[in-house]
C-alpha positions as CSV (number, residue, x, y, z in Angstrom):
1,M,102.3,257.0,-51.6
2,G,99.4,258.7,-49.8
3,V,99.1,259.8,-46.2
4,H,97.1,256.8,-45.3
5,D,99.6,254.4,-46.9
6,D,102.3,255.8,-44.6
7,H,100.0,255.5,-41.6
8,R,99.2,251.9,-42.4
9,R,102.9,251.1,-42.8
10,R,103.6,252.6,-39.3
11,V,100.6,250.6,-37.8
12,Y,101.9,247.4,-39.4
13,E,105.4,248.0,-38.1
14,R,104.1,248.8,-34.6
15,F,102.0,245.6,-34.6
16,L,105.0,243.5,-35.7
17,R,107.1,245.2,-33.0
18,E,104.7,245.2,-30.1
19,G,101.7,242.9,-31.0
20,L,98.2,244.1,-30.2
21,A,98.8,244.4,-26.4
22,G,99.7,248.1,-26.6
23,F,96.9,249.1,-29.0
24,E,93.8,251.0,-27.9
25,E,90.5,249.3,-28.8
26,H,89.9,251.7,-31.7
27,N,93.4,251.1,-33.0
28,A,92.9,247.4,-33.0
29,M,89.6,247.8,-34.9
30,E,91.3,250.2,-37.3
31,F,94.0,247.6,-38.0
32,L,91.4,244.9,-38.5
33,L,89.6,247.2,-41.0
34,F,92.8,247.4,-43.0
35,L,92.0,243.9,-44.1
36,A,88.5,244.8,-45.3
37,R,89.4,248.2,-46.8
38,P,92.6,248.3,-48.7
39,R,92.6,252.0,-49.2
40,G,91.5,255.1,-47.2
41,D,91.3,256.1,-43.6
42,T,89.7,253.5,-41.4
43,N,90.1,255.3,-38.1
44,P,86.7,257.2,-38.3
45,L,84.9,253.9,-39.1
46,A,86.7,252.1,-36.3
47,H,85.4,254.8,-33.9
48,A,81.9,254.7,-35.4
49,L,81.7,250.9,-34.9
50,I,82.9,250.9,-31.3
51,D,80.7,253.9,-30.5
52,R,77.7,252.1,-32.0
53,F,78.2,248.7,-30.5
54,G,80.1,249.6,-27.3
55,S,83.3,247.5,-27.7
56,L,85.4,245.7,-30.2
57,S,84.1,242.3,-29.0
58,A,80.5,243.6,-29.4
59,V,81.3,244.7,-33.0
60,L,82.6,241.2,-33.8
61,D,79.6,239.6,-32.2
62,A,77.0,241.9,-33.9
63,P,74.7,240.4,-36.6
64,I,76.0,241.1,-40.1
65,E,72.8,243.0,-40.9
66,E,73.5,245.4,-38.0
67,L,77.1,245.9,-39.1
68,E,75.9,246.7,-42.7
69,R,73.7,249.5,-41.3
70,V,76.7,251.4,-40.1
71,P,77.6,254.0,-42.8
72,G,80.9,253.0,-44.4
73,V,80.5,249.2,-43.7
74,G,79.7,247.3,-46.8
75,H,79.0,243.6,-47.2
76,S,82.7,242.7,-47.6
77,S,83.7,244.7,-44.5
78,A,80.9,243.0,-42.5
79,V,82.0,239.6,-43.7
80,V,85.6,240.3,-42.6
81,L,84.4,241.4,-39.1
82,K,82.3,238.2,-38.8
83,F,85.2,236.1,-40.1
84,I,87.6,237.1,-37.3
85,P,85.9,235.3,-34.3
86,Q,85.3,232.2,-36.4
87,M,88.9,232.1,-37.5
88,C,90.1,232.5,-33.9
89,A,87.8,229.6,-32.9
90,Y,89.1,227.5,-35.7
91,Y,92.7,228.3,-34.8
92,L,92.2,227.4,-31.1
93,E,90.3,224.2,-32.0
94,N,93.0,223.2,-34.4
95,K,95.7,223.9,-31.9
96,T,94.1,221.7,-29.2
97,S,92.7,219.0,-31.4
98,H,95.4,216.5,-30.7
99,K,94.3,213.4,-28.8
100,V,96.3,213.1,-25.6
101,P,95.2,212.3,-22.1
102,L,94.2,215.3,-20.1
103,T,96.1,215.0,-16.8
104,S,95.0,218.2,-15.0
105,V,92.1,220.6,-14.7
106,E,94.3,223.2,-16.5
107,E,94.8,220.9,-19.5
108,A,91.1,220.1,-19.6
109,S,90.3,223.8,-19.5
110,A,92.7,224.5,-22.4
111,F,91.1,221.6,-24.3
112,F,87.5,222.7,-23.9
113,M,87.8,226.5,-24.0
114,P,88.2,226.7,-27.8
115,K,85.1,224.6,-28.2
116,F,83.0,227.4,-26.8
117,F,85.0,230.4,-28.2
118,A,82.9,232.6,-30.6
119,R,79.7,230.4,-30.1
120,T,76.4,232.2,-30.3
121,Q,74.4,229.1,-29.5
122,E,74.6,226.8,-26.5
123,A,76.9,223.8,-26.9
124,F,77.3,220.7,-24.8
125,Y,80.5,218.7,-24.4
126,M,81.4,216.1,-21.8
127,A,84.6,214.6,-20.6
128,L,84.6,211.3,-18.7
129,W,87.2,211.0,-15.9
130,M,88.8,207.7,-15.7
131,T,91.0,206.4,-12.8
132,A,93.3,209.0,-11.2
133,A,94.2,210.6,-14.6
134,C,91.9,213.0,-16.5
135,C,91.2,211.5,-19.9
136,C,88.8,212.8,-22.4
137,A,87.3,209.5,-23.2
138,A,84.3,210.9,-25.0
139,C,83.7,214.3,-26.4
140,S,80.3,214.9,-28.0
141,S,79.5,217.1,-30.9
142,P,77.6,220.3,-30.2
143,R,75.1,219.2,-32.8
144,A,74.2,215.9,-31.2
145,A,73.0,215.4,-27.7
146,P,75.2,212.9,-25.9
147,T,73.7,209.4,-25.2
148,P,75.4,206.4,-23.7
149,R,75.3,204.5,-27.0
150,R,77.5,207.2,-28.6
151,F,80.3,206.5,-26.1
152,P,83.1,204.2,-27.1
153,W,82.1,201.5,-24.7
154,R,78.8,199.7,-24.0
155,K,78.8,199.1,-20.3
156,W,78.5,202.8,-19.3
157,S,75.1,203.9,-18.0
158,P,74.0,206.8,-15.9
159,K,73.5,204.6,-12.8
160,H,77.2,203.8,-12.9
161,S,78.3,207.4,-13.1
162,N,79.4,209.6,-10.2
163,A,76.7,212.2,-11.1
164,G,74.9,213.3,-8.1
165,R,77.2,211.6,-5.6
166,R,78.9,213.5,-2.9
167,A,82.6,213.2,-2.4
């Protein structure tokens, strides 16, 4: 067992005990790099990535070509770094994909937030509020612009909406 193996074991144990909340940014990046690099010291690379891009989130948002320009980051490591935000978005979307009425602004926020997580291009979603309860009656895809004919009813039209009216 090498020095780095023992270090990784301690980091894994710390994560299982405390979660990421107590980790410094470079420690979280180092832990993530364990997935991409099964052997060796990932601490210097974690520091190099954060120094180059400015933050852990900026590293994860960086184009794959820029990541691969950092010495020590190969294609596999860059793919792992690009995978993480997408997996988080997938997880959040999956967790909130159930179809239930949204009865509060908080529930609507929890429903829509994952749809924008890790996006690098603009997306448009719309919820239609019906009666006193908040119901997501229609939710458009980010790939298709919403139009009245894509809604589940035919009588809706922009002139019947509350858009532009003052309360």
